Each structure stands twice: as structure tokens, then as C-alpha cells.
C-alpha positions, 0 to 999 in steps of 0.5 A: 500500500505504501508502495502504491502511495509512493508511485501515485504521488509522482504521477499526480505531481506529473499530472499537476505539472502537466496541468500547470503546463497546459494551463500556462499554455492555454493562458499563453494562447489566450493572451496571444489570442487576446492580443491577436483579437485586439490587433484584429479589432484594431485592424477591423477598425482601421478597415472600417474607417478605410471602408468608410473613407473608401465609401466616401471616396467612392461616392465622390467618385460616383458624383465625379463620374456622374458629372463627367458623364454629363460633361461627356454627354454635353461634349458629345452634343457639342461635338454633334452640333459642331459636326453639323455646323462643320458639314454646313460650313463645308456645304456652304464652302462648296457652294461658294466655291461653285459660285466662285467658279461660275463667277470666274467663268462668267467673268471670262465670258464677260471679258471675251464679250467686252473684247469682242464689243471693243473690237466691234466698236473700233470696227464701227468707228472705222466703218463710221469714218469710212462712211463719212468719207463716202457720204462726203464723196457722195454729196460731192457726186450728188452736186455734180449729178444735179448739175448734169440733171440741170443741164438735161433740164435746160436741154444741153446736148451731148452730156456724160451720164455716169452710173446713177446710184443712191445713198442708202441713208438717203433712201429711208424717207421716200421723199429724201431720195438723193441721186448721186454719182459713185466714185467708181469709173463712170461709163461715159455715154453720149446722151441721145439727141436733144429730142430724146431728152429735151421736153418741149411743148411740141414733142412732149406735151405737159401731162396731167393725172393719168398721162404717160411718160417713159423710163430714162435710166434704170438703177438696179443696185438701189432699185430706182428709175429716172422718168421723163416727168417732173414738177412742170408735169404736175408730178409730186412725191408719192405719185404712183406709176404703172410700168408696161411694155408693148401693152403688158404691165410689168409693175408699179413705181412710186415717186421719191424725188421730183425735179423740174423735168424728171423724177426718181421713182423706186420699185420693188426688188422683184422688178429690177430685172424686168424694168428697162429703159424706154419702158412706158410709165402711166400715172395712176389716178388717185 
């Protein structure tokens, strides 16, 4: 029994030591766990603070993101507006470019037209000067021809008759027809004997309305004739005559200028190859 007591005591002491060691270990672990818990709590607190800060920053970031989204939308709207304006500007620029090209083309045409008009104006001026010179010459020729006509009226024999023409400018009003002699070489002809041209009371009685005469000169260039009837035969500007040959009518004449013993009468272009000298003319009664 004593032997069992001596054995049990060391065992109990060992167990007690083990328990103490276990309690010390547990206490150590508890202290360590407690310290760890305190540390974890501190970390949790820090994490919570960090989370709150992060949440606050996240809210701020969301607000900033929202503001940025609004600004981005506004920027997109402005960009779309600017794109539309840019497209409109491009279209306007293209239209302006086309108009500019059209204006350049029109300007080129206007320049060409102006040059053409200037050339025509210069040509007209040159032609005007030439026409003035021709009119001057024709007026001189007219005076000379009127002298010859006066010689015919006074019965002068053996006169020279050039080709008789009329100035187109003088033909506009019918009563202003002027007989002129051109500058070109005159064909000199001897006038028929005085009996053929000289009007006397015996050979050519003074005519009245409805009486007859004859064609003395035919001018086919300006469509007029000279007949042997004049103011002394009571012929007036505007009187009309019927031209005939061998009793067959050819056409009509209209007196445009009257001298004492002869008159100038115009005819239509269709008759210039039909009327001849010595054709009969009969005055139409109004």
C-alpha cells in the first residue's frame, strides 16, 4: 500500500505539472489570442474607417463620374452640333466655291464679250469714218449729178451720164431720195439727141393725172428709175406709176424725188430685172 502511495504521488505531481503546463499554455494562447483579437479589432477598425473613407471616396467618385458623364454627354452634343455646323460650313464652302467658279467663268465670258464689243466698236468707228468719207464723196457726186440733171433740164446736148446710184441713208424717207454719182469709173455715154431728152411743148406735151411718160435710166443696185416727168408735169412725191411694155404691165413705181423735168421713182426688188429703159410709165389716178 505504501508502495502504491509512493508511485501515485509522482504521477499526480506529473499530472499537476502537466496541468500547470497546459494551463500556462492555454493562458499563453489566450493572451496571444487576446492580443491577436485586439490587433484584429484594431485592424477591423482601421478597415472600417478605410471602408468608410473608401465609401466616401467612392461616392465622390460616383458624383465625379456622374458629372463627367454629363460633361461627356454635353461634349458629345457639342461635338454633334459642331459636326453639323462643320458639314454646313463645308456645304456652304462648296457652294461658294461653285459660285466662285461660275463667277470666274462668267467673268471670262464677260471679258471675251467686252473684247469682242471693243473690237466691234473700233470696227464701227472705222466703218463710221469710212462712211463719212463716202457720204462726203457722195454729196460731192450728188452736186455734180444735179448739175448734169440741170443741164438735161435746160436741154444741153451731148452730156456724160455716169452710173446713177443712191445713198442708202438717203433712201429711208421716200421723199429724201438723193441721186448721186459713185466714185467708181463712170461709163461715159453720149446722151441721145436733144429730142430724146429735151421736153418741149411740141414733142412732149405737159401731162396731167393719168398721162404717160417713159423710163430714162434704170438703177438696179438701189432699185430706182429716172422718168421723163417732173414738177412742170404736175408730178409730186408719192405719185404712183404703172410700168408696161408693148401693152403688158410689168409693175408699179412710186415717186421719191421730183425735179423740174424728171423724177426718181423706186420699185420693188422683184422688178429690177424686168424694168428697162424706154419702158412706158402711166400715172395712176388717185
